[in-house]
C-alpha positions in Angstrom: -155.1 -87.9 -55.8 -156.4 -89.2 -58.9 -158.1 -85.1 -59.2 -155.4 -83.0 -58.7 -152.6 -85.5 -60.8 -155.0 -87.6 -63.1 -154.5 -85.6 -66.2 -150.6 -85.3 -65.8 -150.9 -89.2 -65.5 -153.1 -89.6 -68.1 -150.5 -87.5 -70.0 -147.6 -89.8 -69.2 -149.4 -93.1 -69.9 -149.4 -94.3 -73.4 -153.0 -94.7 -75.4 -154.5 -96.9 -77.9 -151.9 -97.5 -81.3 -148.7 -98.6 -79.8 -145.5 -96.8 -79.1 -146.8 -94.1 -81.9 -149.1 -92.2 -79.4 -145.6 -91.2 -77.5 -144.6 -89.0 -80.0 -146.1 -85.6 -77.8 -144.5 -86.4 -75.4 -141.6 -86.6 -76.9 -142.0 -83.8 -78.9 -142.7 -82.0 -75.9 -139.5 -83.0 -74.0 -137.8 -81.3 -77.4 -139.1 -78.4 -77.5 -138.5 -78.3 -73.2 -135.1 -79.2 -74.0 -134.8 -76.5 -76.9 -136.2 -73.8 -74.7 -133.3 -74.5 -72.1 -130.7 -74.2 -74.4 -132.6 -70.9 -75.7 -132.6 -69.9 -71.8 -129.0 -70.4 -71.4 -128.0 -68.9 -74.7 -130.4 -65.4 -74.4 -128.7 -65.5 -70.8 -124.7 -66.1 -72.0 -125.0 -63.2 -74.5 -127.4 -60.5 -72.0 -123.8 -61.2 -69.9 -121.1 -60.7 -72.9 -123.8 -57.8 -74.2 -123.8 -56.2 -71.4 -119.5 -56.3 -70.8 -118.9 -55.3 -74.2 -121.4 -52.4 -74.5 -119.9 -50.7 -70.6 -116.1 -52.1 -72.1 -117.3 -49.9 -75.1 -118.4 -46.9 -73.2 -115.3 -46.7 -70.6 -112.5 -47.3 -72.9 -114.7 -43.8 -74.8 -114.7 -42.1 -71.9 -111.9 -42.9 -70.6 -109.8 -42.5 -73.8 -112.2 -39.2 -75.2 -112.7 -40.8 -78.5 -116.4 -40.2 -80.5 -117.1 -40.6 -83.7 -115.2 -37.8 -84.9 -111.8 -39.3 -84.0 -113.0 -43.5 -83.7 -109.6 -43.5 -85.6 -107.8 -43.3 -82.6 -109.6 -46.9 -81.0 -107.8 -49.9 -80.9 -110.1 -51.6 -83.0 -109.4 -49.2 -85.8 -105.9 -49.6 -85.6 -106.4 -53.5 -85.8 -109.4 -54.2 -88.0 -108.5 -53.6 -92.1 -111.8 -49.9 -92.4 -113.9 -52.0 -94.0 -113.6 -54.7 -91.3 -114.5 -51.3 -88.3 -117.3 -50.6 -90.4 -119.0 -53.3 -89.7 -118.3 -54.1 -86.4 -119.3 -50.4 -85.8 -122.7 -51.1 -87.8 -123.8 -54.5 -87.3 -122.3 -55.1 -84.5 -122.2 -52.6 -82.0 -126.0 -52.7 -83.4 -126.7 -56.4 -82.1 -125.5 -55.5 -79.0 -127.9 -52.4 -78.3 -130.7 -53.7 -79.6 -130.2 -57.2 -77.3 -129.8 -55.5 -74.7 -132.9 -52.4 -75.3 -135.5 -56.0 -76.2 -134.7 -57.5 -73.1 -135.2 -54.0 -70.9 -138.1 -53.5 -73.3 -139.5 -57.1 -71.7 -138.8 -56.9 -68.1 -140.0 -52.6 -68.3 -142.8 -54.6 -69.9 -144.1 -56.7 -67.3 -143.3 -54.0 -65.1 -146.4 -52.0 -66.7 -148.5 -55.0 -66.3 -147.4 -55.0 -62.6 -148.3 -50.9 -61.9 -151.2 -50.0 -64.2 -151.2 -46.7 -62.3 -148.0 -45.2 -63.4 -148.4 -45.8 -67.2 -147.8 -42.1 -69.1 -151.8 -40.6 -69.4 -150.8 -38.5 -72.5 -148.1 -36.9 -74.6 -146.8 -34.4 -72.1 -146.7 -37.5 -69.5 -145.1 -40.1 -71.5 -142.6 -37.6 -73.0 -141.3 -36.5 -69.3 -141.5 -40.2 -68.6 -138.7 -41.1 -72.0 -136.8 -38.0 -70.9 -135.8 -40.1 -67.9 -134.5 -43.5 -69.7 -131.5 -43.4 -71.2 -131.9 -45.7 -74.1 -131.6 -45.4 -78.2 -133.9 -44.9 -81.0 -132.7 -48.7 -80.6 -134.1 -49.6 -77.8 -136.9 -47.6 -77.1 -138.9 -49.3 -80.1 -139.1 -52.5 -78.8 -141.6 -51.0 -76.2 -144.1 -51.1 -78.3 -144.5 -54.0 -77.9 -145.1 -53.9 -74.9 -147.0 -51.7 -74.4 -149.9 -52.7 -76.8 -153.4 -52.0 -75.5 -152.1 -50.1 -72.0 -152.1 -46.3 -73.3 -152.7 -45.0 -77.2 -150.4 -45.2 -79.4 -150.5 -41.2 -79.4 -149.5 -41.3 -76.4 -147.0 -45.1 -76.6 -145.5 -43.0 -79.8 -144.6 -40.1 -77.3 -142.5 -41.7 -75.2 -140.5 -44.0 -77.5 -140.0 -40.9 -79.9 -138.4 -38.8 -76.4 -136.6 -41.4 -75.0 -133.5 -41.2 -77.7 -133.9 -37.4 -77.7 -133.3 -36.5 -73.7 -131.8 -38.3 -70.8 -130.2 -36.9 -67.9 -126.8 -37.9 -69.6 -127.4 -36.5 -72.9 -128.9 -32.9 -71.2 -125.8 -33.2 -69.3 -123.9 -33.8 -72.4 -125.5 -30.6 -74.1 -125.6 -27.9 -71.7 -121.5 -28.7 -70.4 -120.7 -29.2 -73.8 -121.9 -27.2 -76.2 -123.8 -24.7 -73.7 -127.1 -23.0 -72.4 -128.6 -21.6 -75.4 -128.4 -25.2 -77.7 -129.3 -27.4 -74.5 -131.8 -25.1 -74.1 -133.2 -25.2 -77.5 -132.8 -28.7 -78.3 -134.9 -29.9 -75.4 -137.3 -27.8 -76.5 -137.3 -28.4 -79.7 -136.8 -32.2 -78.3 -140.7 -31.5 -76.7 -142.2 -29.6 -79.8 -141.1 -32.3 -82.5 -142.8 -35.3 -80.1 -146.0 -34.0 -79.2 -146.7 -32.6 -83.0 -145.1 -36.4 -84.1 -147.6 -38.0 -81.6 -150.6 -36.4 -81.9 -150.2 -36.7 -86.4 -149.4 -39.9 -86.4 -151.8 -40.4 -84.0 -154.5 -38.3 -85.5 -154.3 -40.2 -89.4 -153.9 -43.9 -88.2 -157.6 -43.2 -86.1 -157.1 -47.0 -85.4 -155.0 -46.4 -82.5 -153.0 -50.1 -81.1 -155.5 -51.3 -83.5 -151.7 -52.1 -85.1 -149.3 -55.0 -87.0 -146.9 -55.1 -83.3 -145.8 -58.5 -84.4 -142.8 -57.9 -85.8 -141.8 -57.0 -81.8 -143.9 -58.1 -79.3 -145.6 -61.4 -80.5 -148.1 -62.4 -82.7 -151.2 -62.0 -81.8 -153.4 -61.1 -79.0 -153.0 -64.6 -77.0 -149.0 -63.8 -77.5 -149.7 -60.5 -75.7 -151.7 -61.2 -73.8 -149.5 -64.5 -72.0 -146.3 -62.0 -72.0 -147.1 -61.7 -68.3 -146.5 -65.6 -67.4 -144.3 -65.8 -70.3 -140.1 -66.7 -69.6 -138.7 -63.5 -69.7 -135.8 -65.1 -71.6 -137.6 -67.1 -74.1 -139.4 -64.3 -75.2 -136.0 -61.9 -75.5 -134.5 -64.7 -77.9 -138.0 -64.8 -79.8 -138.2 -60.7 -80.0 -134.6 -60.4 -80.8 -134.9 -63.2 -84.4 -138.0 -61.6 -85.6 -135.1 -58.4 -85.4 -132.1 -60.5 -87.2 -132.8 -59.8 -91.0 -134.1 -55.9 -90.4 -130.8 -55.6 -88.7 -128.2 -57.0 -91.9 -130.2 -54.8 -93.9 -130.3 -51.6 -91.8 -126.1 -52.7 -91.7 -125.0 -53.0 -95.4 -127.5 -49.2 -96.2 -125.5 -48.1 -93.6 -122.3 -49.9 -94.7 -122.6 -48.0 -97.8 -123.0 -44.2 -96.3 -120.1 -45.0 -95.2 -118.3 -46.0 -98.3 -119.7 -43.2 -100.5 -119.1 -40.6 -97.9 -121.5 -38.9 -95.7 -118.2 -38.9 -93.0 -116.0 -36.9 -94.8 -119.3 -34.1 -95.4 -120.0 -34.2 -92.5 -116.6 -33.5 -90.3 -116.1 -30.8 -93.4 -118.9 -29.0 -91.9 -120.3 -28.2 -95.3 -123.5 -26.0 -95.7 -126.4 -25.8 -92.4 -127.8 -22.6 -94.1 -130.3 -21.9 -96.3 -132.6 -24.2 -96.7 -131.0 -26.8 -99.3 -128.5 -27.0 -96.8 -130.4 -27.5 -93.7 -132.2 -30.0 -95.2 -129.0 -31.4 -96.2 -128.2 -31.9 -93.0 -131.0 -33.2 -92.0 -131.5 -36.2 -94.5 -127.7 -36.3 -93.9 -128.1 -37.4 -89.7 -131.5 -40.3 -91.1 -129.0 -43.4 -91.8 -126.2 -42.2 -88.6 -125.5 -43.7 -85.6 -125.9 -41.9 -83.6 -126.8 -42.6 -79.3 -125.8 -41.7 -76.3 -125.0 -38.2 -77.4 -122.7 -38.8 -79.9 -123.7 -36.3 -82.0 -123.2 -33.6 -79.1 -119.6 -34.6 -78.8 -119.7 -34.3 -83.1 -120.6 -31.0 -82.8 -118.3 -30.3 -80.6 -116.4 -28.7 -83.2 -118.7 -27.5 -85.8 -120.6 -25.4 -83.4 -117.6 -23.4 -82.1 -116.4 -23.1 -85.5 -119.7 -21.0 -86.3 -121.7 -23.8 -87.7 -125.6 -22.6 -87.4 -127.2 -23.3 -84.4 -130.6 -24.5 -85.9 -129.0 -26.8 -88.1 -127.0 -28.1 -85.0 -130.0 -28.9 -83.1 -131.4 -29.9 -85.8 -129.2 -32.2 -86.9 -129.4 -34.2 -83.4 -133.2 -34.0 -83.4 -132.6 -36.3 -86.7 -129.7 -38.3 -85.8 -131.1 -39.5 -82.1 -134.4 -40.1 -83.4 -134.7 -42.4 -85.6 -132.3 -44.3 -88.0 -131.8 -46.5 -90.5 -131.8 -49.6 -87.9 -134.8 -48.2 -86.3 -136.6 -47.5 -89.3 -136.3 -50.7 -90.3 -138.1 -52.4 -87.1 -140.9 -49.5 -87.6 -141.4 -50.7 -90.5 -142.0 -54.2 -88.8 -143.7 -52.5 -86.0 -146.2 -50.1 -87.5 -145.7 -50.6 -91.2 -144.5 -48.5 -93.9 -147.1 -46.3 -94.7 -147.2 -44.9 -91.0 -143.6 -45.4 -90.7 -143.5 -42.9 -93.6 -145.8 -41.0 -92.0 -143.6 -40.4 -89.0 -139.9 -39.8 -91.3 -142.0 -37.4 -92.9 -143.2 -35.7 -89.5 -139.5 -35.7 -88.7 -137.7 -34.3 -91.5 -140.6 -31.5 -92.0 -140.9 -31.0 -88.7 -136.8 -30.5 -87.4 -136.5 -28.0 -91.3 -139.3 -25.9 -89.7 -137.0 -25.0 -86.3 -133.7 -25.4 -88.1 -135.3 -22.2 -90.3 -136.7 -21.0 -88.0 -133.6 -20.8 -84.9 -131.5 -20.0 -88.0 -132.9 -16.7 -88.7 -133.5 -15.5 -85.0 -129.6 -17.0 -83.4 
């Protein structure tokens, strides 16, 4: 008994020096209480976020509310316009990111358990990412869970493909915008993901030796300890590191909303020529689109003759990256690779759009 429990019993006994030697025990007890509180807060937040997210999806689906006619939303009528914009860019984004981080932690454990099912190259990563219905904000936290398990180019292919395609988005694309748009979106998504992943992977030259502390932990010991870490505490820690960036991204999104890009979009301005296509591509980057919302937004424009290539390019840039995801990428892979990835997405989308507009 002594050999089996000796270390734990000695930890409870005071050492020489009196009560001050009991301070570590008290500190441990306080830490345990804090962890219990954090677990409870995360559980409550997960339930509330899940209910809010599902309710929002059902409400929008039943009432046919999207980015185009969001003025019909009950919250839009109840809140002042500025308050609704803050709610849309901050609260909704926080809910999605929080749920996405929790999913990332769970998937990280799944990856640790079933290593033989890891995508082995960018192509299989694209296929795996295309069946997961998450947006860019929820996909980027997966970077930390995948650290050290796949090549960086394969990981980036997975993260880029996840917000671009999902079974729901594919069905919505074909049913709302037609067969041509649906096929072109799938093909262009594949070209964008493969090219960007290859380019970023080639330039990094160090694969996973990057700064993932912002999303997955501070150092190898924390990453390697994910297998035994508490899933709720890991979610709490990861989300805490993202909060400042969420506020920065929300502030930028509100600012862009006030400046009026939505008014420009709803008028169907531009869309042709290099300048018109590039304008739509750049405007699409900061916008908050996910789960096929951009498909519904494009419906009235495409039906009035909006160039198909520009529509596909806008779909790519408005989903694969946004203001929030750029802020998260800055934290996870650094400024250099974030800039390269963003430039790659813009240039490839522009090239594809000009090519499609010339032949359709």
